[in-house]
C-alpha positions in Angstrom: 0.0 0.0 0.1 1.6 2.8 -1.3 2.1 6.6 0.9 1.5 9.9 0.3 3.4 12.7 1.8 1.5 15.4 3.0 3.4 18.8 3.2 1.9 21.3 5.4 0.9 24.4 4.3 2.8 27.2 6.4 6.1 25.0 5.3 5.8 25.3 1.9 5.5 29.3 2.4 8.3 29.3 4.3 10.6 27.2 1.9 8.9 29.3 -1.3 9.5 33.0 0.9 13.5 31.7 2.1 15.3 29.8 -0.1 18.2 30.4 1.9 16.3 28.5 5.3 17.0 24.8 7.0 13.7 22.9 5.1 15.6 24.3 2.1 18.4 22.0 2.2 17.5 19.4 4.9 14.0 18.3 3.1 10.4 18.7 5.1 10.6 18.9 8.6 7.5 18.1 9.6 5.8 15.3 7.5 2.3 13.8 8.0 2.1 10.2 6.3 -1.6 9.3 5.2 -2.5 5.2 4.1 -4.6 4.7 1.0 -7.0 2.4 1.1 -10.5 1.8 1.9 -9.9 0.0 5.5 -9.9 3.8 7.2 -8.4 1.5 10.2 -4.5 1.8 10.3 -3.4 1.2 13.8 -4.7 -1.0 17.2 -8.1 -0.2 16.3 -8.2 -3.7 13.0 -7.5 -5.9 15.8 -9.6 -7.5 18.1 -8.4 -8.1 20.8 -9.1 -11.8 23.0 -12.6 -13.0 23.1 -14.4 -12.3 26.2 -14.2 -15.4 28.3 -18.3 -15.1 30.1 -21.2 -13.9 27.8 -21.8 -10.9 30.8 -20.6 -9.5 34.2 -23.7 -12.0 35.7 -22.2 -14.9 33.9 -18.6 -14.2 35.3 -19.6 -13.9 38.8 -21.6 -17.3 38.7 -19.0 -18.7 37.2 -16.4 -17.6 40.0 -18.7 -18.1 42.9 -18.9 -22.3 40.7 -15.3 -22.2 41.6 -15.3 -20.4 45.0 -17.0 -21.9 48.8 -18.0 -19.9 51.1 -17.6 -20.2 55.3 -19.2 -17.9 57.5 -16.6 -17.6 60.2 -17.8 -16.3 64.2 -15.8 -16.2 67.2 -15.2 -13.7 70.3 -15.4 -10.1 69.9 -12.0 -9.7 70.9 -10.5 -12.0 68.7 -12.5 -10.5 65.8 -10.5 -7.7 66.0 -7.1 -8.8 66.4 -7.6 -10.2 63.3 -8.5 -6.9 61.9 -5.9 -5.3 63.1 -3.6 -7.8 62.0 -5.1 -7.5 58.9 -4.6 -3.7 58.6 -1.1 -3.9 59.8 -0.3 -6.4 56.8 -2.5 -4.0 54.6 -4.9 -6.4 53.8 -8.2 -8.1 54.0 -9.4 -10.1 57.4 -10.6 -12.7 54.6 -6.8 -12.4 52.8 -5.4 -13.1 56.4 -7.6 -15.8 57.4 -7.1 -17.6 53.8 -3.5 -17.7 54.9 -3.6 -19.1 58.4 -5.8 -21.6 57.0 -3.7 -22.5 54.4 -0.5 -23.2 57.1 -2.5 -24.5 59.1 -3.0 -27.5 57.1 0.1 -27.7 55.6 1.4 -27.6 58.7 -0.3 -30.2 61.2 -2.0 -33.2 60.5 -5.8 -32.5 62.2 -6.9 -35.8 61.4 -4.5 -37.1 63.8 -3.8 -34.7 66.4 -7.0 -33.1 66.9 -8.0 -29.7 67.7 -6.3 -26.9 69.6 -8.0 -26.0 73.0 -10.7 -27.4 74.8 -14.2 -28.3 74.7 -16.7 -28.1 77.6 -20.0 -28.6 76.5 -19.2 -29.3 73.0 -17.6 -26.2 72.6 -14.1 -25.5 71.8 -12.3 -22.7 74.6 
């Protein structure tokens, strides 16, 4: 596809008026290039990107929720406050902190063999 060279009218007028100007010796100072052809798009406009994985935001959320299980955590207010304080110190959410703690606990203790920390009274962990 051949390119057309366009010279800005102001540059052409300067060249005509001053035969000793820098542009008369060095060629045009500013050149614009336009592509010929009927496409009209010459840059990223023609690229489509990767196809969408999900049809809509609702489908994306549904797929995410299908991969993740939700667990509700309840504990004494003092413990929850300490978790929030630790999460703030680590600049993360309480959810991320609990995920990290659970993964650490799962990797470093055989819970089925050793059992739980703490004692139970009336069926409640103390």
